[in-house]
N, C-alpha and C positions, 0 to 999 in steps of 0.2 A: 631094127625089127619093125615091120609094118603093123598098123593097128588091126589089120585083118587077122593077125596071128594072136591077138588078145581077145578076151571076152569082156563084155561090159556087164556090170552088175548095177541094176537100178533099184534104189531103195524106196519102196512105196508103202512102208508100214507105219509111218508117223501119224500122230493125231491131227496135226495142223491146228493146234488150239488157238494160236493168235489169229489165224485167218478166219476161223469160225467166230471168235469173239468180235471181230469187225464186221460180222454179218455176211461172210463170204462162202459159207458152207464148206464142203470138202474141196480143198484147194486143188487136188489132183484132177478133179472133174471140172474145175473152173475153166472158162473159155478165154483163150487169147487168139484173136483173129479168127474166131469161129471154131477153134479146135481145143479140146481138153488138154490141159497142161501135160499130163502123163503121156498122152498119145503123141503130142509134139515131141517130147523127149525121145520116145521109142522110135518114132519114124525118122528122126534126125540121126540117131545112132545107127539105125539099120543101113544108112548110106555109107557107113565106114566099117562096121563090125560084122563079122560072119555069124556071131552068136551073142544073144543078149538074154540075161537072166533077170527077171523082175521078181523081187522078194517083197512079200507083204504079210500082214497078219491074217489069220484064218478067217476073221470076221469080215475082211475086205476082199478075200480071194475071188469069190464068184463075181462080184461087182467089177473088179479090175479085169478079170478074164473077159467079161462081156464087153467092157469098154474097148479093150485092145483087139478083140476078135481073134480068129485063127491066123497065125502069122508064121511064116516059114522059119524066120531067124530068131524068134522070141519065144521064151517059155516063162510062164508065171508060176511061182511056187510059194508055199507058205513057209514063214520063218519057223525054224526048229524051236526057238525060244519064245516064251510068252512075254518077256520083258520088252517094253517099247523103247528100245534104244538103237542107234545106228549099228552098233557092233553086232547085234543079233542078226540083222539083215546081211551084213558083210560076211559073217561066218557062214550063214546059210548059203549065200551065193558062192563063196569060196569052196565049200564042200561039193557043190553042184558043178563047179567049173572044172574044165580039163586042161586049160592053158596054164602056163607057168606064171603069167602076169595078167592082171585084171584092172580094168578102168572102173572105179567106183564112182557113182554119181547119184545125187539125190533126185528123187522123182519130181521135185519141184524146180529143177534147174531148167526153166522153160526155154532158155535161149542157147542151150548147149549145141555145139556143132562138132562133127568128127575131127575138124581141124584142131580143136583144143587139145585132146589127148595126144594127137600126132605131134604137135609142137612141143608139148610137155616132155614127151619122150626124146624128141630131137635135142632139146636143151639139157635135160637132166640125165639122159641115158637110162639103161635098164638096171635099176637098183631096187632094193626092198621097198622103198617108198619114194615117190617123186611128187612133191606137194607144191602147189602155188602158194606164194607168200606175199602179203601186202607190205607196204612200206613201214607200217607200225609193228611188224613182226608177227601178225596174226596169220595163221595158215588156214587153208581150206581143205580139211581132211576128207570131205565128202564130194570133192571133184578132183580126185587124185588117182595116180597109178600105183598099184602095190604088187609085190610078188604074192602069189597065192600062199606061200609058206609063211610070210610075215603076218598075214591076216589070221591064219590058223594058229600061229604062236600066241596071239593075243587072247585066245580063248581061255587061257589060264586065269585071266583076271576076273572072269565071271564068278561071282560068289565070294570073292576075296576083297574087293574094293569097289569104290564108286566107278561107274563105267561112263567113259566119255568117247566121243568120236575119234579122239587122238590115240587110242590104245594101239592100233596096228602100226602107226608111225613110230611110237615109242618102243614097240617090239621089234623094230627093224634094225638090222646091223649096219646097213648103208642107206643113207637118206640124201636126196637132193632137194634143195629148196629153190624153186624157180621164181624169181621176182615177177610179179604181175606187170610191172613196168617194162620188163624185158619181153614178156609175151605180147604186150601191146605194140612194142617196137617191131615185133615179128609179124604184125598184122592181125593179131587176135583181138577181137572186140572184147574189152573187159566186161561188157554186159553179160557175156556167157557165164560169169561167176555169180550172177544174181540168183538167189533162192527166193521163191515167192512165199514170204512169211505173212504178208498182209496184202490186201487187195491193191493198195497203192504201189506195191512192188511190180505189178504187171506192166506198168508204164515207166518204170524207173530206168535210169541210165547211170553209167559210171563215167565221170569226166576224166579224160586222160591226163589233163593238166594236174589233177590231184594225185597222180601216181608218182610224180617226180621223175628224175632222170633214171634211165635204165641202169640197174645194178647187175653185178655178176651173180651167176648161180653159186650157191653155197653148198658145201657137202659135209656130211658127218660119216666117217668110217670108224667103226669100233669093233675090235676083236671081242671085247667083253661088254655085254649088254647089261647095264646097270638096272634097267627097268625089269628085265627078266630075273636078275639076281634078287631084287626086292620082292618080287612075287614069290620066289622060292622061300624067302625068309617068312613071308606071311603064311605060306602053307605049313611051315614048321611052327607057327605061332610066335615067331620072334619079331614082335611088333616094333620094338625100339631099334633093332637092327635094320628092319625094313625102312623105318623113318630116316635113318642115317643114309641109307643107300639112295632113297628117293631124293634126298637133299643133294647128294653128289650128282645124281642124274640131272637135277635142275641146273646145277652149275655147268655141266657138260653141254646142255642144250642151249644155254644162254650165249654161248660163244658166237654162233652165227645169227644172233638176235632173233631166234625163234621164240618170241615172247609167250605165245599161247602154250606151246609144248612145255617150256620151262616152268610156266605158271602152274600147269596141271601137275607136274612132278613135285613142285613146291607144296601145292595144296595136299597132295597125298602124304608128303613128309610131315606136314603140320598136323594133319588129321591123326595119323598113327602115333605121333608123339603125344598128342592129347589123350588118345585112347590108352596108350601104355602107362601114362601117369595116373589116369583116373580109373582105368579098368571098369568102366561103366558099361554093362551089357547093352543098355538101350542106345548108348552112343555107338558102340561097336556095330550094332545092327544097321546103322545108317550107311555103312560102307557098301551095302548091297543096293543102295538107291542109285539109279541112273541119273547122271547130270546132263543138262541140255547143252552145256557149252564145252 
């Protein structure tokens, strides 16, 4: 499948707190080589994608529309959800999209090129989720390809648990983990994976020698999705059962060394184990809080 058959969803609803704390203002408007970061991202993607959806919060909508101007391939829309987490933007974009597969990218991925999602698909195939993975097992869920259905499936988590950027990957039945070392061997500059979190990131590089030797693509195929089963248990109020299933999910995800996904499953397991034992309403309410990692 060519990337022209996909849509790109650009997430532009974050606060950019770390960038502001360092005196950088709104990072999406910060200039790199004389051009605002978000505009760089959109213009780059327009060279490969036929349709781009930029999602943002209502309070930033007009400013971003003004920044991007009228564009034939790009539409800017407001998130349906008030919560400031990546999943809200992903869900809004997936509902707006018409293609079966979507390239999701953070609006601060200033160095992204259309070659990145094209190579990701070439190596990982068309699965529910195709994610880049670092040698330490950390995945990059906000520079990844997803099926539209997988993103929409993850909407069940809202209001039930802590929300993280990895929810759509965990809601996926088939996942490919593409080593960044392999992407680099295929000619992809790993700098494309840099998110601008602080002003110093605008000049950052990723040293290829730190990526190690190229590894093979790892796959997970599962007929029974433990993550979705755990969410169903939460909907029924069965917190201890959900905790046990999340623990099983963590073990399942640890096999291809996807450390961040298995960690998030384990954190969910421990959280609901604690809640089921203490039954503290104030603790239970914390499950609605979005997590940045």
